[in-house]
N, C-alpha and C positions, 0 to 999 in steps of 0.2 A: 814742606818745607815753610820754612824762617820769612816773613815780610814776599809774598810772594809779589806784595805790587809794587815791589818795585825790581821783582827781574823780567830781564827782556828777551823771551827765547823766538828765534826765527828756525822753525825749518823745516829741508830742502831733501826729502829723500834721505832720511840715515846720514848726514850732515846739518848739522843745528848751527847757531849763534849763541850767546847767552850774556848778554851785559845789563850791569848793574848801577842803576843809578845811585846808590848810600854808597858809603866808602867803601862797607864791607861787610859780607853776605856772608853762611854760616848754612850749609846745608849735605842731608846725606843721600849717597851715590848708593848704587843698588842698582843697576842696567842687568838683564839679562845677558847683552850684547859684549864684545871687549869693544870701549872705545880706547879711540886715541884723540886726545886735547893736544890743545896746540895755545895758549897765552900771546894773545895780540896784543892786547899792553891792562896795566894793574902785574897784578901778582897772582896765585894763587898754590894754598898751602892743602895738601894732602894728608891726610891723620890716617894710620892703619895702625889699629891698635896702639901700642907707643910709641911707633916713629912716625915722623913728621917729614916730608919732602915738601920744597921748595921750587915752585916752576915758576920763573922769571918770566917778561917779554920775553921775545923769540924763542922759547923753551916748550919743550911739549915732552907729554911720559906718555907707555902704554897701562889701562887699566883694566885687569881680567874679568870676563865675564862674573856674575855670579858672586862677587866679595862687596858686603858694605862697609862701607868705606864715611868718613868725617872727612868735607869740604871747606876752607875758608876764602874765599872768594875777593881779592881786594886790591880795595885803589892805592895808586902808588903817585904822591903828593896830587897833581891837578887832573891823572889819567885814571878815566874809569877802567875797573876790571871788564876786559872781553875777549871772550873766548872761543874757540870755533874746535866743534867736538865728528872726530868720524865713528861713526856704529856701526861694526862688522859685525852681520849675522846670520845664522850658518848657509842660508842658502847660497849668500855671495861670497864666505870658502867654501865651501861645496863648489860652487861653477869655480873658482878661481883653480882649488887644486885637480878639478879633473885633466883641466888645461895647461898643468904644469909638466916641464918635464923634469921623471920621474926620476931618473937617474941623475938628477942634482940633485937632491935631495942630499944633507948630508950623513953620515953615516953614523949610529952609536949618539945619537943628542941628547943630553941629559935632561930630563922635564925638571923646568925650573918652577920651585915652589914659592916663587913670590909673585905676591900678588900687584906690584906697581912696579914700573919700570922707567927711569928717567933716559925719552931719547936724545942716544950723542947729535948733536946740528949738523946736520951735513945736506949738500948741496942738496938733493931731493924732494929731503923733508921741507925745507924751506921752500921749492919750487913749489913742491903742491899747493903750500895754506899760502903762500902770495896770491898763486892764481885760484884762491876762494873770497880773498877778502872782497874783491870789488863786487860779490854777486853780493854780500851783507853792504856795501857801505852805499849802491846805489837802489838797493832793494829791487835787486832785480832777480827774479827765478828763475835756477836754469832750470833745462829739459829735464828730464830723466836720465835718457840718456846720458848726458853731461856728468850729473851728475853721477851714476854707475860707473863712470869712468874714474871720474876721481877716489869712488872705492876700493877702484884694482890698482890705481896710483897708491892709493894707503899702503895696501896689502904687498905689494912692490920694498915700497918706500922701507918696513917694517923690517922682512925678507933681508933684505939689503945691508938693514942696520944692524941683524945680529944674526943667528945662525936661531939660537933659542928658543925661535918665535915662532920657525916649523912647524915643533909637537907641541904651543900652545896652539896657534893657529890653526891647524891640521888633526884637532887630537879625535879626530871623527875615522880618522882616516889610519891601515896600515901606514908602517906597525904600528899606532895608536888607534887602537881598534876602536869601531865603533861605539859608545854612549858609554862606556864605563865611565868616565868624570861626568858625566852627566850623572847616572844613576849615581853618584856615590855625593853629587852635593843636593842633589833631594832625596834621600834618606841616608844622611850621615847623621841623622837622629833617628832613627828607628834602631828596631831590640834583633837585628839581624848578626845571624855568626857569617864567619866572611866564604864558609859553601853555601850557606844560603847568596851572598852576592856574589857568589862565581857566577850559583849558578842563572838568577836574575840576568847577567849579563853574558850568557852562551857561553860558559866556559865551565872547564873542570878548575877545583881548587888548585891545581899545580899550573895550569895554562894562568890560570888570573893572577900569579904571584909574577909569574915570570911578566905575562903583561904588565904587572903594572909598575913592578921592576923598570920598563923600557921608556917610563910615565913617573917617576918619583925616585929620592932623594932616600924617600921615609918609605915604611913600611907597611905594608893596607894600616891593621891596625893603630900604626901611629901617624898614618895621614888622617882618619877617623880620631884620636883624639884630641890632634891639634886644630882638626877645624870644630869639633864639640866647645875648648875652649877658646877658640875665637865668638861664635855665633855666643857662647856667655858673657866674655870683656862687654860684647856689646848690648845684651839684654839687663847686665849688672849698669855699665858705665854709661849708656845712652837712653835704656829706656826705665832705668830707676825700680827693675825688680828684685824681688826679695832671693836671696841665697835659696833657702829651702824650697824654692819653685822654679827656682833657674838649672842647678842640676839636674834634676829628671828633666823636665823639659830639652834639655839637650844631647839628653842618653847615659845621664850619669846613673848609675846604682844606690853607688854607698856616697854621699854628702865626705866620706873619709879623707879615701879614694881622687873625688872632683881638688876640697881641696888642696890636697897633694898635690896631683897635673898640673894645677891653674898656679901655687906656691911656682914652683920651675917651673912653670914657661915665663912668666910675667914678673918676678919677682916676690910680691905681691899677696895677701892672701882676698877671696872672693870677699869677705867679710869690709876688708882694707878698702874695695873700692866705694 
């Protein structure tokens, strides 16, 4: 985190406010939980590889867990940046899912590969964050029970916003079986065959491929390559690492294959970064 002395953060049980006293702040986001971000004042720019998403005051975005992103949090005129974020850990999501009416789950909802979703402004989203701002403005700490209810309210707001959030939020449960994406996110750089990955997630290879088709439009192999290239991009651009070190680090065996795949995804070669 850059210029940490100019960052003010107040956290209440998984809901937190960030406020910057400078005109602009740059930081790396890499949270292990899903996050719903609301910009109270100023603006926020989220850079996901070569794409930029601008979140203005009164708008919010959903960021999937385990994705490394670059964020710019900027003042606008005399308005300092202020953002309120909700973090959804797996225990909260499991509890919510256990009480959900399973007959209302969407059928055949495809699993999106997007990392960042700009949320359409709706009354339930506005109501949620309007009810949170007084706690931060008046520096009054809500009870853990109230905060927990606000997290549940946030989940309802996301599900009401779009069906795509069902498989993303509840990827631990049927038909998005337990730990498949969690395992892949933890081991995508490892030298494992598809058969080994299937076995480690408790599936036959055929079952693994069938289940994976329910949660991604990509094949497992293409998903792994995309994930490795995204990691390589960050290591090259943000961390300044050398190409000859990065391609091995992210799981590629052949530098030529790495360079070809990288250019296909990003339009430039790794050395041009």
